[in-house]
C-alpha positions as CSV (number, residue, x, y, z in Angstrom):
1,M,-28.1,248.1,-235.1
2,P,-31.3,249.7,-236.7
3,V,-32.5,252.8,-234.9
4,V,-36.1,252.1,-236.2
5,T,-37.6,248.7,-235.7
6,W,-40.9,246.9,-235.5
7,K,-42.7,244.3,-234.0
8,K,-46.3,242.7,-234.8
9,E,-48.9,242.6,-232.1
10,N,-51.8,240.5,-233.4
11,K,-53.0,242.5,-236.6
12,I,-51.1,245.5,-235.4
13,A,-47.6,246.7,-236.6
14,V,-45.8,248.6,-233.8
15,V,-43.0,250.7,-235.2
16,E,-40.5,251.7,-232.4
17,M,-37.7,254.6,-232.9
18,C,-35.2,253.4,-230.6
19,N,-32.2,255.7,-230.6
20,G,-32.4,257.7,-227.6
21,P,-33.6,261.2,-228.9
22,N,-34.5,259.7,-232.2
23,R,-32.9,262.5,-234.2
24,M,-33.4,262.0,-237.7
25,N,-30.5,261.5,-240.4
26,K,-29.7,259.3,-243.2
27,V,-29.6,256.3,-241.1
28,F,-32.9,257.2,-239.4
29,S,-34.6,257.7,-243.0
30,R,-33.2,254.6,-244.2
31,D,-34.2,252.3,-241.1
32,F,-37.7,253.9,-241.2
33,N,-38.2,253.2,-244.8
34,Q,-37.1,249.6,-244.5
35,C,-39.5,249.3,-241.6
36,L,-42.4,250.5,-243.5
37,D,-41.5,248.2,-246.3
38,Q,-41.8,245.2,-244.1
39,V,-44.8,246.2,-242.5
40,Q,-46.5,246.6,-246.1
41,Q,-45.5,243.3,-247.1
42,D,-47.3,241.6,-244.3
43,T,-50.9,241.6,-245.6
44,D,-52.0,240.4,-242.1
45,I,-51.4,244.0,-240.9
46,R,-54.5,246.1,-240.2
47,A,-53.1,249.2,-238.3
48,M,-49.9,250.7,-237.5
49,V,-48.9,252.4,-234.1
50,L,-45.9,254.6,-234.1
51,T,-43.9,255.5,-230.9
52,S,-40.4,255.4,-229.3
53,T,-38.8,253.1,-226.7
54,D,-37.3,256.1,-225.1
55,E,-38.6,257.2,-221.7
56,K,-38.2,261.1,-222.5
57,N,-38.2,261.5,-226.2
58,F,-40.9,260.4,-229.0
59,S,-38.3,262.4,-231.4
60,Q,-36.2,265.6,-231.3
61,G,-36.6,266.1,-235.0
62,I,-33.9,266.5,-237.4
63,D,-30.1,265.9,-236.3
64,V,-29.3,269.6,-236.8
65,E,-25.6,269.1,-236.0
66,W,-25.3,266.1,-238.7
67,I,-27.0,267.9,-241.3
68,G,-25.3,271.2,-240.5
69,K,-21.7,269.6,-241.0
70,K,-23.0,268.0,-244.2
71,I,-23.6,271.4,-245.7
72,Q,-20.5,272.8,-244.2
73,D,-18.7,270.1,-245.8
74,Q,-20.5,270.8,-249.0
75,D,-22.0,267.2,-249.0
76,N,-25.1,268.5,-251.1
77,D,-25.8,265.2,-252.4
78,T,-26.0,263.3,-249.0
79,V,-28.4,266.3,-247.6
80,M,-30.7,266.1,-250.7
81,V,-30.7,262.4,-250.5
82,F,-31.8,262.6,-246.8
83,M,-34.5,265.5,-247.3
84,Y,-36.3,263.4,-250.2
85,A,-36.0,260.3,-247.9
86,M,-37.8,262.2,-245.2
87,N,-40.5,263.4,-247.7
88,K,-40.9,259.8,-248.6
89,I,-41.3,258.7,-245.1
90,F,-44.2,261.6,-244.6
91,K,-45.9,260.6,-247.9
92,R,-45.8,256.9,-246.9
93,L,-47.5,257.7,-243.7
94,L,-50.1,260.0,-245.4
95,L,-50.9,257.3,-247.7
96,F,-50.3,254.0,-245.8
97,P,-52.9,251.5,-246.5
98,V,-54.1,251.0,-242.8
99,P,-54.6,253.5,-240.0
100,V,-51.4,255.0,-238.8
101,V,-51.6,256.1,-234.8
102,A,-48.7,258.0,-233.2
103,A,-48.2,257.0,-229.6
104,I,-46.4,260.0,-228.5
105,N,-44.5,259.1,-225.4
106,G,-42.2,262.3,-224.7
107,H,-40.9,265.3,-226.4
108,A,-41.9,265.7,-229.9
109,F,-39.8,268.9,-231.4
110,G,-39.7,269.9,-234.9
111,N,-39.6,267.1,-237.2
112,G,-40.6,264.8,-234.4
113,A,-43.9,266.7,-234.1
114,I,-44.3,266.6,-238.0
115,I,-43.9,263.0,-238.3
116,S,-46.7,262.7,-235.9
117,C,-48.9,265.0,-238.0
118,A,-48.4,263.1,-240.9
119,C,-50.2,259.9,-239.0
120,D,-54.1,259.4,-239.1
121,F,-54.5,259.8,-235.2
122,R,-52.5,260.7,-232.3
123,F,-52.5,259.8,-228.5
124,M,-50.0,261.6,-226.1
125,K,-48.9,261.0,-222.4
126,K,-49.5,263.8,-220.2
127,D,-47.2,262.8,-217.2
128,R,-44.0,264.1,-219.5
129,G,-43.0,265.7,-222.9
130,F,-43.8,268.9,-224.9
131,F,-44.8,269.4,-228.5
132,C,-43.6,272.1,-230.3
133,F,-42.4,273.5,-233.6
134,P,-38.7,275.2,-232.4
135,E,-37.9,275.9,-236.3
136,V,-38.5,279.8,-235.7
137,D,-35.8,280.0,-233.0
138,V,-33.1,277.8,-235.0
139,G,-33.9,279.3,-238.3
140,I,-35.2,276.3,-240.2
141,P,-38.2,277.2,-242.2
142,F,-40.9,274.7,-242.9
143,L,-41.2,273.3,-246.3
144,P,-44.3,273.7,-248.2
145,G,-45.5,270.1,-247.8
146,M,-44.7,270.2,-244.0
147,I,-47.1,273.2,-243.6
148,A,-49.8,271.5,-245.5
149,F,-49.5,268.2,-243.4
150,V,-49.4,269.9,-240.2
151,R,-52.5,271.9,-241.0
152,K,-54.5,268.5,-241.6
153,A,-53.7,267.8,-238.3
154,M,-54.4,271.0,-236.0
155,P,-56.6,274.1,-236.3
156,E,-55.1,277.1,-238.3
157,P,-55.1,279.3,-235.2
158,L,-53.0,276.9,-233.2
159,F,-50.7,276.2,-235.9
160,N,-50.4,279.8,-236.6
161,Q,-49.5,280.6,-232.9
162,M,-47.0,277.4,-232.6
163,I,-45.1,278.0,-235.8
164,L,-44.5,281.5,-235.1
165,S,-43.5,281.5,-231.6
166,G,-42.0,278.0,-230.9
167,Q,-44.3,277.7,-227.9
168,R,-44.4,274.2,-226.1
169,M,-47.8,272.4,-226.0
170,T,-48.6,269.8,-223.6
171,A,-50.8,266.5,-224.2
172,E,-53.9,268.5,-222.5
173,D,-53.2,271.8,-224.7
174,L,-53.2,269.4,-227.6
175,K,-56.4,267.7,-226.6
176,A,-58.1,270.7,-226.0
177,H,-57.8,271.6,-229.7
178,N,-58.6,268.2,-230.7
179,V,-54.9,267.5,-232.0
180,I,-54.7,264.3,-230.0
181,I,-57.4,261.6,-229.6
182,K,-56.5,261.3,-225.7
183,A,-54.1,262.6,-223.4
184,C,-53.0,259.5,-221.4
185,G,-51.9,259.3,-217.7
186,N,-48.6,257.5,-218.3
187,Q,-46.6,254.9,-220.8
188,E,-48.7,252.1,-219.9
189,T,-52.0,253.7,-220.3
190,L,-50.7,255.4,-223.7
191,M,-50.0,252.2,-225.3
192,T,-52.9,250.4,-224.1
193,E,-55.1,253.1,-225.4
194,A,-53.3,253.5,-228.6
195,L,-53.3,249.8,-229.5
196,A,-57.0,249.3,-228.6
197,F,-57.9,252.1,-230.7
198,A,-55.7,250.7,-233.7
199,A,-57.3,247.4,-233.1
200,A,-60.7,248.5,-234.0
201,F,-59.8,249.3,-237.5
202,D,-60.2,245.9,-238.7
203,K,-60.9,246.8,-242.4
204,K,-59.4,246.0,-245.7
205,P,-56.3,247.9,-246.9
206,G,-57.8,248.9,-250.2
207,I,-60.6,251.2,-249.0
208,F,-58.0,252.9,-247.0
209,R,-55.4,253.3,-249.7
210,E,-58.2,255.0,-252.1
211,L,-59.6,257.2,-249.2
212,K,-56.3,258.7,-248.5
213,Q,-55.2,259.0,-252.0
214,R,-58.4,261.2,-252.4
215,M,-58.2,263.1,-249.2
216,H,-54.5,263.8,-249.4
217,K,-54.3,264.3,-253.3
218,E,-53.6,268.2,-253.1
219,L,-51.2,267.9,-250.1
220,I,-49.0,265.5,-252.3
221,R,-49.2,267.7,-255.1
222,V,-47.8,270.6,-253.0
223,M,-44.9,268.0,-251.7
224,D,-44.1,266.8,-254.9
225,E,-44.0,270.3,-256.9
226,Q,-43.2,272.9,-254.3
227,D,-40.8,271.1,-251.7
228,P,-38.0,270.5,-254.6
229,V,-37.7,274.1,-255.3
230,Y,-36.2,274.4,-251.4
231,I,-34.4,271.0,-251.4
232,D,-32.7,271.3,-254.7
233,A,-31.4,274.6,-253.9
234,L,-30.6,273.8,-250.3
235,N,-32.8,276.6,-249.0
236,L,-33.2,274.9,-245.8
237,F,-31.9,277.5,-243.1
238,V,-32.0,281.3,-242.7
239,A,-28.9,282.9,-241.3
240,D,-30.3,286.0,-239.9
């Protein structure tokens, strides 16, 4: 059964991560890219909303246990394939030819928070869930591309504080810094607000494609030129 699926609501593609904590591993990256393929093939789609079916979690990020075991087993090819597949997802979200709205319905940790930053807009429910970058506590430094596209989503002082402290932020904290459009009261309100916001973008994909390519040209260059230095060397963890 796929761990990422999608459905169509009018002209909006609702992409749902549907595997509980939604930890990211090889299966996750495969299913997510397949969903994006299918959404992009539907020429009627005018916006996309990314969310989770879990009551507690948007996504808890990279499946650290899985990737750690692969590195321990020296299965380097699988690790690199996964890392490049995730970078492909991030780039596709950045450049997707329709507006992409993250409806953050629970905890967004690490790569879960990062993937929401790759989206164009974010909504988050305020009755449950934290948003944080715990990489500083688990010894996983950000790739240069990750740093670049998180910076596009939040002001530099907040990013500096979060990346160095691992501090957990609430929806209201993020709204105060304009990281999200709205802090919503509950799950129902979150989806209603996110879908209504997405529905307002009834425009042709061509202009979004061109605007995003121009807006994020430097960001993509960083991902393409600098990330492979760390991925190919499997320089993904810091031991001490």
